[in-house]
N, C-alpha and C positions, 0 to 999 in steps of 0.2 A: 554302523547304520548306513544303509544305502539311501542315496538321495536321487530323486528324479530330476533330470535336467528340464528346465522350463521349455514349454512348447513355443514354436514360432520363431526361434532364434537360429534355425538352420541345422540343429543337431538331430532332431527327431526324424528318423528314417523308417518308413516313408513319412513324408510330411502330410499334414492334413491339407486336402485340396484348397480349403479356404485360406490357409496361410500362404500357399503359393499364389493364389489369385490376388490376395492383398499385396504381396510383395511385388508381383508383376505390375499391378496397378500403381503402386508407389513409384515404380521405375518408368511409368508412362507407357507401359505395354498393354496389349489387349488381353481380354479374357481368353480368347482363342489361342493366343501365344502361350499363355499359362497352361491351358489344357493340352496343347501340343507337347510342352515340356514334361508334364506329368505322364502323358501317354508314352512318350519315348522312354523315360526312365523306369516306368512300371514294366514296360516290355523287356527291359534289360535287368529287371529285378533289383534296381537301385544299386547296380555295381558298375565298375569301370570295365572297359573292354577286356582287361586281363583277369577279371573276376574279383578284384578287390572291392570290398563294399565302400560305397560313398559314405563319407562321414559328415559332410556339410553340404546340404542341398543348395544353400544360398550361394556357395562358391560356384557350384555347377550352373545355377540360374544366372549368375553374373556372366559366365562364359557364354551361355545360351543367348542372353540379351545382347552381348557384345557382337556375336556373330550376326544376329538379326540387324542390328544397327549398322554394322560394317557393310553388309550386303545392300542395305537401303542407300547408304552413301555412295557406293559404287554405281548403283543404278542411276543416281542423279547426275553423275559426271557424263558429259557429252564427249564424244571422241575429239572434238575440236578443243575441248578444255585442256587436253594433254599438252598442247602447244604452249599453254600459259604456265605450265608447271616448271 
């Protein structure tokens, strides 16, 4: 007997946009950032660069969010702050 995996846990590819929006909101991200994530992965047919299918969109979302937050932190550092490190 085949069982369907529950929706919203990261396994459904492609994910429902509302699930992505909720997840990004829970992580403190904007609706636009969620939309950018969806647009990017839809353009790539929910596959990695090598053509392998993405199996867990939340894992990819976490990487996406990490990149955004990392870039924001770097923009906050002033050149004079490097002397303090």
